[in-house]
C-alpha positions as CSV (number, residue, x, y, z in Angstrom):
1,Q,0.0,0.0,0.0
2,V,1.2,3.5,-0.8
3,Q,1.4,5.9,2.1
4,L,1.0,9.6,1.4
5,V,1.8,12.3,3.8
6,E,1.0,16.0,3.1
7,S,2.8,18.9,4.7
8,G,3.2,22.6,4.2
9,G,-0.3,23.9,5.1
10,G,-0.9,26.8,7.4
11,L,-2.2,30.3,7.7
12,V,-1.6,32.9,5.1
13,Q,-3.0,36.3,4.1
14,A,-4.8,36.7,0.9
15,G,-2.3,37.2,-1.9
16,G,0.3,35.2,-0.2
17,S,1.9,31.9,-1.1
18,L,2.3,28.4,0.3
19,R,4.1,25.3,-1.0
20,L,2.5,22.0,-0.2
21,S,4.4,18.7,-0.3
22,C,3.3,15.1,-0.5
23,A,5.8,12.4,0.3
24,A,5.1,8.9,-0.7
25,S,6.4,5.7,0.9
26,E,6.3,3.7,-2.2
27,R,9.6,3.3,-4.1
28,T,7.8,2.8,-7.4
29,F,6.5,6.4,-7.0
30,S,7.6,7.3,-10.5
31,S,5.0,5.0,-12.0
32,Y,2.1,6.8,-10.3
33,A,0.1,9.7,-11.5
34,M,-0.5,12.2,-8.7
35,G,-3.3,14.6,-8.0
36,W,-4.3,17.3,-5.5
37,F,-7.8,17.7,-4.3
38,R,-9.3,20.0,-1.7
39,W,-12.3,19.7,0.6
40,A,-13.9,22.4,2.6
41,P,-16.6,21.8,5.2
42,G,-20.1,21.9,3.6
43,K,-18.7,21.6,0.1
44,E,-18.0,18.8,-2.3
45,R,-14.5,17.5,-2.8
46,E,-12.9,19.6,-5.5
47,F,-10.2,18.7,-8.0
48,V,-7.2,21.0,-8.0
49,A,-4.4,19.6,-10.2
50,T,-2.9,16.4,-11.5
51,I,0.5,15.5,-12.9
52,S,1.4,12.5,-15.0
53,W,3.9,9.7,-14.2
54,S,6.7,11.5,-16.0
55,G,5.7,15.0,-15.0
56,G,5.3,15.9,-18.6
57,S,1.6,16.5,-18.5
58,T,-0.3,18.6,-16.0
59,Y,-3.9,19.7,-15.7
60,Y,-5.5,22.3,-13.5
61,A,-8.9,23.2,-12.3
62,D,-10.1,26.5,-13.8
63,S,-10.3,28.1,-10.4
64,V,-6.5,27.6,-9.8
65,R,-5.0,27.7,-13.3
66,G,-2.4,30.4,-13.5
67,R,-2.0,30.6,-9.7
68,F,-1.1,27.0,-8.7
69,T,1.7,24.8,-10.1
70,I,2.0,21.1,-9.6
71,S,5.3,19.4,-9.9
72,R,7.1,16.2,-8.8
73,D,10.5,15.0,-7.9
74,N,10.6,11.2,-8.4
75,D,14.0,10.9,-6.9
76,K,12.5,12.2,-3.6
77,S,9.1,10.5,-4.1
78,T,7.4,13.8,-3.6
79,V,4.8,15.9,-5.4
80,Y,4.5,19.6,-4.8
81,L,1.8,22.2,-5.1
82,Q,3.0,25.7,-5.3
83,M,0.1,28.1,-4.5
84,N,0.4,31.7,-5.3
85,S,-2.0,34.6,-5.1
86,L,-4.0,32.8,-2.6
87,K,-7.6,33.7,-2.0
88,P,-10.0,33.1,0.9
89,E,-11.9,30.8,-1.4
90,D,-8.8,28.5,-1.4
91,T,-9.3,27.7,2.2
92,A,-9.7,23.9,2.6
93,V,-8.0,20.8,3.6
94,Y,-5.8,19.7,0.7
95,Y,-5.2,16.1,-0.1
96,C,-2.8,14.4,-2.4
97,A,-3.8,11.2,-4.1
98,S,-2.1,8.7,-6.3
99,S,-3.0,6.2,-9.0
100,R,-1.1,3.6,-11.0
101,Y,-4.0,3.3,-13.5
102,Y,-5.5,6.8,-13.9
103,S,-4.6,10.4,-14.2
104,G,-7.4,12.9,-14.4
105,S,-9.8,15.1,-12.5
106,S,-12.1,12.5,-11.0
107,Y,-11.4,11.5,-7.4
108,L,-12.9,8.1,-8.2
109,G,-9.8,7.3,-10.3
110,Y,-7.4,7.5,-7.4
111,E,-6.4,4.6,-5.2
112,Y,-4.5,6.2,-2.3
113,W,-5.0,9.3,-0.3
114,G,-3.1,11.2,2.3
115,Q,-4.5,12.6,5.5
116,G,-4.6,16.1,4.3
117,T,-3.1,19.4,5.3
118,Q,-5.1,22.5,6.3
119,V,-4.7,25.7,4.3
120,T,-6.4,28.8,5.6
121,V,-6.4,32.1,3.7
122,S,-7.4,35.2,5.6
123,S,-8.9,38.3,4.1
């Protein structure tokens, strides 16, 4: 089983930046697509970004495109989410997820999930 651990969340003012990390325990990390999702209380789980196995393909939700950047370092078995120009609407628990069989925007396609890291953006 793949174990995923997110870190880097915290409190930030609107317009600020945070860099989230997701470390994987699986040594075959490079064969997995990775995605970021977020979930705020009272709202549906929302797709944020995904990156292919090689890192050559990325896809973003319209709400974050141009502000967030997903990347990965397979040597470190880590995926990152650089979040710039943060807005209060970005406040949520952010989860990373992985799949050996799927890469896309549907949470149903991902096999493994981390515990999440809280991101709070103040006005």
